[in-house]
N, C-alpha and C positions, 0 to 999 in steps of 0.2 A: 315296535311302542308299548311296551305294559303297560298296564292301567296297575297303578295303583292301590290295595286292596282295601280300598275304605268303602262305607255302603253305598249300594249299589241300585240306590233308589230311582223312579222315575216318576217324573211330575204329571198328572194330568190336566190340563191345559189349563181351568182357572186356579193352579196353586199360583204363587208368585216366584218368577224365574229370573225378576228384574224391578228395581227403580222406577217404577212409576206412580206419579203425583196427580193424581185425581180431585177435582173440583167437584165435589158432592153440594147438588142443587139442591132446591125449597125442600121438592117431594121427597118423602121419608119414604125406606124400605120398607116394605114390606103390605103399602099401601098402594091401591090402587091408582091407578093413571090414567090422562087419556089425551093425544096426542093427536096434531095433522101435521100433513107432507101433502107439502106443493114442488112443483119443478116448472122450471122453463114459464115463469107464472107474469117479467117485468117486462110485459109487450105493452104495457099504454096505462099512457097517466092521467085516464078517463076514469074519476074515482065513480059512474052511475052504469053508463050502460056497457061496458067494455064487458068480454072475457073473463080480462083478469077481476076488473071489478067484481063480478057475477060468485065469482070462484071462490074470494072473500069474503062474500056474503055468508059463502056456502059453509065457509072452513066457519066464520065468529059464531056462525048459528048452533055451533056442535059445543061453542066453548070451549074449546080444549087449553089445557095449560101452559102450550109452548109447542113454538112450531118448529121442522122443520126442513130447511129447503136443501131440493137437489137440481141446484146450478141456475143459469141462465134467469140472475133475479134481474138484469137489466138489461134491452132490447137499445137504448138510447142511443144518443149520436155514438159510434167509436172516438175511444178516447177522452170523454168531456166531461167536464169536471163533475167534484163530488154533490154539487149540488139537484145533477139529475134524478140520481137516485131518491131524490126526494119525492118526485113525481112519480116515477113510476115501482119505486118498495113500499116507501113511505107512507106515499097513501092512503094503501091501501091496508099494510100492516104493522107501521109504526105506533102501536096500540100494545104491542108486543114488546116492542125495542127498550133497552138499555139509551136512554139519549147521558149527554153531558152539554150539552143547553144550545149547541152550531144548531141542534137542526129539530129545529119548533115539533117533529110532530113526534118524533122518537119521544113517548111519553111514561113508559112503563119503569116502575120502581128497579122492578130485575130483567135480569136481562131472558126474556122469553121467543127469541128468538134465533134461533141457530143454524146459518145459509153452511155449503159448500159450493163453491167458484166451481163455474160453469167458463165455457170457452166465450163464450159474450163476456164475461166480466171481466176477463182479461187480459184484453184485447190482446194477444198472444198471438203468435204464432196457430196456437189450434181453431181463434175466433175466423167462420170461416164465412164471412158475409161482413159487411161495411156499416155494423148499428154492436153496439158494445159500448158499456165500461172501459179501465184498467184495474190490475191486480192492487197498485197504491191507491184508489180514490175508492173501489171494492174496499181494502182494508180500516180507512179515511174511514169511508162513513157503517161500517158494522162494528170495526173493535177500537183503533188508537185514540185516544185524548188527551189532551191536551191538561201537560200536570198528574197521569194515572200512568204508568208505563204499564204495568201490570194491563190495560188496555181494560175491553168492556165484556168481547168473547172468553166461555176459558180459555187455557191450553193444553192443561195435561200436559203428559208428556210429549206434545207435537209440537208446532212452530208456527209463526205471523208474518209473514218477511214477506215481501211483493213477490219474492222469486218460490214461494212454494208459501203453502197456508191449509196445515192441518191441524187437526187438533180430537182430542175427547174429552168425555164428560161423564159422570155419573147422575139420574136424574131416577130417584125412585130402586127400584130392580130391573133397571136398564141400565148397561153402560154403553156409549154412544163414543162411535168414534166417525168422524167427519174428514174423509180425505179428501184430496187432489187430485184430480184424476184429471185435472187439465197440464198439471205440470212433469205430472206422473206418462202422461203420454208424450210430449218433445221433450223430456230428460231422463233419459238413461239411467243420472246419479237421482234425479229425485224418485225414480220410482224406486233406484235401490235402497233409498234411503226409508220411504213411506211401506214397503214392503218390512223392512226388517223391525219398522216401528207399528207396523199394527201385528204384525204375528209374536213380536213381545206383548203385544200392551193384552191382548187379547188371553193370551195365555198368564200373565197376569190379574184377569181380572175373577173377580171373584162377585158378579154379579147373574143371579138366576138369567137373565138374558142379553145377548149382545148385539147391536143393530149396526152394521156398518152401511156407511149412507156419501153416494158420489155425483159424481151430473155422466161421465159417461159413460152409458151399459157393456158391461164385460159379455153379454148376448144378449138380442134381441132383434123382433122379424122387424125390422125397421127399415127403410130402403139402403139407409149407410151401409147398417151390419153393426155387429159390437168390436165394441174395441180388445181385440189380441189381447192388447198390453194392460188391458184389466183384467187379466183369468190367473189370478190369483187363487193359495189352496186357502180362501173365505172358508169354509167348510171343514177343514182339515184343524185350522186354526182355533177356531172353538166360537164361527159365528153361529146365529139365528136365522137370522138375514139380510138379503142387501138390497137395497134400495137405489135406484139410478131414474136418472131423466132425461135430456140431449133429447130424444127421439118424443118426437109427440102427438101421445099412444096412449094406451095402458095397458100392459101385459106381463102377466105370471107366468116365467121358467119356472119348471122341478126340473133339478138334473141331480141325481144321486138320490133324492127323496130331500134335496135340499133348493129352495125359494127365491129368485131374484123377481124382483117385484120393478119396472117400470112406470115410471109415471112421471110424462112431461107434458101436461094436460092442465097447467094452470091457467094458462092464457093467452098464447103463444099459437099461433093456426097451423094446419101444413101436416096433421098426422093420418097417413091411409098406408100403413104397410100390404103388402102385394100377397107377402108368401112367409109360411109358418114353419119357422124351425123348432128342431127336435128341442122338443121337452117344452110348450110351450101351450100352455092349458087357456088360458084365455085372453084372446088380444080382442080388445075395442079401439077401433078406428074411427076419425073427424068429431074427437070427444073432448068435452071438457069436463073437470071435477077436479077431485082429492084425494086425501086416502086422509081414512080415520082409526089410530090403532087405539088399540084398550089395552094396559096389562093389569094383570092379576094372578100377582105370585109368580108360577113359571110358564102361567097364560098366554098368551097373546091373541088376539084377534086385530086381524088386520081389513078393514071395508072400503070400498071406492065405490065413490057416488059423482055419479055424472048430474051435470048440468037440467040436462033432458029438455032442453028447452026454455027452462026456466030461469028468476035475477038470482038461484041461489036462494031466496031469502025463506023460499017453500019447504024447502031438506035435501035438494033434487031428489035422483033415485041412485035407492041400490043396485048395484052394478056385479060387483064380488064380496066375496067371503071367503077369508081362510081364517083357520086357527091350527095357531103352531104352540106342542106342548113342549115346553126346552126340559122338564124332566124324562124327556124319552130320546135326550141328545146319544146317541153317540160317542164314548170318553177317548178320548183323543190324550198320548199319552208320548211325552218329550223325554229323548233319551243325550245328551250330548256332555262333552269331560268340560268336567270342572262348573256344571252348572244345577241348583240344587241340589248338590251333594252325591251327583253324580259322578263316577270312574271305577265304568266299566266299561270302556271302550279299548280298543286293540287293533291298532295299523302298521303296516311295513309297506316296505317294496322290495323286490328281488331283482336281480339283473345279470341280463344274460349274456351281456359284456362283462359282468365284476363278477359273476358265481360266488361267492361267498364273503362278500359284500353282508355283513348286519349290519341293518337300516331301523332298528329300533329306537331311535333319538333321535331321527333326523328331523326336520321340519317342514318342509313336503311332501306331499307323494307325486306319484308319477307314473301316467299308466303312458306309453311309447313300442313303437315297434321299429324304429331303426335310433336308438340310442350308445352310445356317440353317432351321429348324423355321417350317412352312407356304407353305416356297417352293418344296416338290418336285423341288430339286435332288440332284442325284447326286454320292455319293462313290465312287470305286472305287480298292481296292488291288491294285498291284502286289508280285508278289516270285518272286525267283529264285533259289536254289542255284548260284553257279559249282563248274567243277570238280566236279562230283558221278563222272567218268568217267575212265578212263580205265590206261593199265598202273603209278599207283603201289600201293606196296606198300600205300596205305590208301586208292585211288580203288575203286571198280565197274567191276572187269573189262568188256570188251565180249565180247559169249556170254553175260552172269547170266541168271538167269531169274528175276525179282521174284514173289517172293511175297507182300507183301506191300507200302504205303507208305503214312504218315501225317505230314501235317503237324499239327505243334501251337501253339496260341497260345497266348498267355496273355492271357484277355479278365478286364479289370478294368472294363466298360460293359457289361451285358446288352443283348439283344435277340431281336429277331427274325430266321429262320435269313434266310443267306447262302448264295452258290453260289459251289463252285468251278471254272472257268474252265482249260483249256490254251492258252495263249498260242502263237500264231501267228507273231505282226508279232512285229519286235526291238524290241525299245526301251531307253532306258536308265535311271538313276537319278534322272536332273534332268528324267524327263518331264513336261510336262501336260498337262493337258486337250485344252489350244489342240493342244498338238506332237502328240498324239492323236488329231488331226483328230475334235475333240467326244469325247471320253474312248472306251475301246475298246466295239467290237460284237462281241459272240458271233454272229458269220453265218461262221463258218469261213473267214474270210476274215484278220481280227483275232485272231479268236480261238477253238476249234472251239464249237459251237453245241448240241451237250452238256456238263451240267455232269459235272465227276467225283464231286463231289458237291451234295447238298442238302442240308446239316445242319438239322435242328430247331431249336428254340429257343435260343439260345445265355445258359447261362450263366455266372456266374462262375466264372474259375481255366482250367486248361487245354482251352482247343476242337481236339478232335483230327480234323481234314478227310482221307479217303478220297483219296487222291491215286494209286490206284495205276493206274489206267489211262494216265495221262499216264507215272508211271517207268516202265511196260509200249511204250506205244508208244517210247518217247526208243527204249529198249536195240534194238524192232524196225527201225529203223535202221540206212545202216550210219556215221550218223556221227553217236551219244548226244551224245556234246557241243555237236556244233553242232546236233541241233533241241531243248536243249532250252533255251527261252524262257519257263519258270514258269508264273507262273498271275496269271491275276486274276479278285479276290474280289468278286462284286456286288451286293450290297442283293435282297431279294425286296421290302420293306416299310417304311415308315417310319420305325421304332424302329429304331436302328442299332448297330452293335458297334463296340467300338475294343480293341485290344490293343495290346501294346506291340510293340515294330517292334526290331530290329537291334540301333537305339543306347541301346535300353532298356532297363532291367535284366535281364530277361528274355525274351531274345531268341526269336526261334522257330524251331522246330526239325523237323531231317523227317526220321524214318525211316524206311531200307529193308531189308524184311528179304528175302533170294534164297538164290540158290542156282546154282554153280557145276555145268557138264556132269562126267560121272566121270571122261572121259580130261582134262580141263582140270584137276580137282583133287576127287582119291581122297577126299576128309579131307570136300569139303562137296557130294559126291553127293546127288542128285538121290534118296536113300533114304525110306521109310518112317519118317518121329522115333522110332516107337517103333513094335515089333515082337512078337507073344504068341509066346510058348510054347508047343508044346504047348495041348488045347485051350481053349475058356471055356464057363465055366459055361451051358449053353443058360436061353435067356428063359425066363421065365415066362411059362405061359398064360394065354391071356386071361382076363380077369376072375382068375386069382389074386392072395392076403393075400400 
């Protein structure tokens, strides 16, 4: 499948590649702002002596412009009426909520409370105890409004339904993305839909700062462990910070220089991690508190305050500070046929059983070692993205340093593992098994013998193939454009895999994350993505609760 010779552009992650409707809130872009983050707080309707009430005192003392929640807003009776939300949520934060007269405690004239759904809020299959609300009542309390179809929460490019409630909005210099991890964990369809929504939303964002928040942490030292279903490519897609709750402790984890913060400390007891996971830099158990974030342009300062035994009115105690400069964020370039004017993808497959077949215009691609069945004949796929490198504004310049590269394939017929090998020999979209002299051999002559990646078993949906080694190898040459000859995808077993070609509805996508040397581009320098300010809290002693 040869690409048409149109403008071969890639797009940095924050240039629009899809139509996203943004609800711009009151804060003005370029102005400083401070907001609060709380998680797992809806544990009591006591407005005086409960940890929930004390954390609310702490938060309100900051006078934040608005509040984000990390889920588990309501630990009341499972499936209880919407009115119980008034006690567990509204009694503490109602003055931040836009109301419609049904709940008198919701007194704000504008919406200043932006929740995310937790397992205790939904009453669904991820609820892990006999406490909590329901997704319908969650939406009734926070969003739905008689006579107002658009509701009270922003929607952006998301949706608010009982089967999934996720949304995005812009306030000041920050684009926020509230993900519904509860439905993403329990429904593969919801997870795939939300992954695509978030990836496209981050790609379209023009904000200096992009924050993703949801309930179940992807990585945590908590006793329940991280949610593997939430381990998405946040960093590569263009996020600057991921915030989560669920585990009732505070933790800051840095992976590949990217910050994941867990803060399920808003009022529910029980957070005593035992064993720190890789990347855990600060971990605080048996603690109540909240997160305060200040944004000034591209500079974001995150602070965690604990109650420190007080009632919150004394300001609490500062326990951790993290400063993130998003102007030093690596650049993410995305290449996909037909998106943002890119037209450089070339792909085809070659068949041992039909050695002269030209599959240049075929819609699906295939990798198999037994096609037709019981024949023992192989099928290989060839794929290349041309015009990646150059001095154009939207190409990857010579001298770039690759951090990661991922080939994304939309699989519609699952199967066994496949291998990706960097091509050495030249080829065209009209290649056949015969023209390649009995297909491609991974022999360090036609293709590199060592695979970039050998996948695990391939499931339906998006398959991400790590091709960092290939892109780094091309950039290490004097002429990366000439060195780029793409990949051959080879089978490892008889159960083959089918996926969409660049002619199909979901074309292959190449995502490359890179930095530039400081002397080439100071705003893309290879500095740490996030750095501490001051001392980190000492690690817990071995065996400590």
